[in-house]
N, C-alpha and C positions, 0 to 999 in steps of 0.2 A: 359635559361641561364640568370643569374642575372648579370647586368652590375655593374662595380666597378667605384666608383668615385675617387679612389686613383690615385695619381700622383707619379711616381718614378723618382727621380732625381739622375743621375749618374755622378760623377766627377772622372776624371782620373788625378792623380798627378804624376809627374815625378820629383824625388828629385835629387839634386846634389849628387855626389858620397859621400857615408857615412853619408848622412843627412836625410835618410828616417825616422828614429826613431824620430828625432827632428820635422820633418814635421807632422808626425802622432800625436805626443803629442800636438803640437800647435792646430791642427785641432780638436782633441778630447776635448780640453779645450773650444774651440768655440762651440762645440756641446752642452756642458753643458749650455751655454747661450741660446741655442734654448729651452732646457728643462726648465731652470729656468725662462726665460722671457716669456714663454708661446707663442712661435711662432705659429700663427694660423694654425691649420691643421697638425702640425708636429706629426708624429706617431713614427717613429724610424729611426735610422741610423746604418749602419754596415760598417766595414772596412774590406778590403781584400788586402793582400800584394802579390806582385809577388815573385816568388822563388829566383829571382836574387837580390832582395832587392833594386831595384831602382824605382819601381812604386807601387802605391797603388790606389785602387778605393774606393770611399765612395758611398754607395747606401742609399739614404734617401727616406723615404716614407711620403707623405703628404696626 
């Protein structure tokens, strides 16, 4: 089995009622800075939203 040097960073965000879209948009803009500024080791990021629209997680791989 080959070992992986990847690091997975998981953030859980709890938004104020009705503010999840705003939170996700702000964080998505910040992710562009990761890409544009060449954050060392950054591979990708993904967003997942809860069905009740008050939480989201971001999974980032370095």
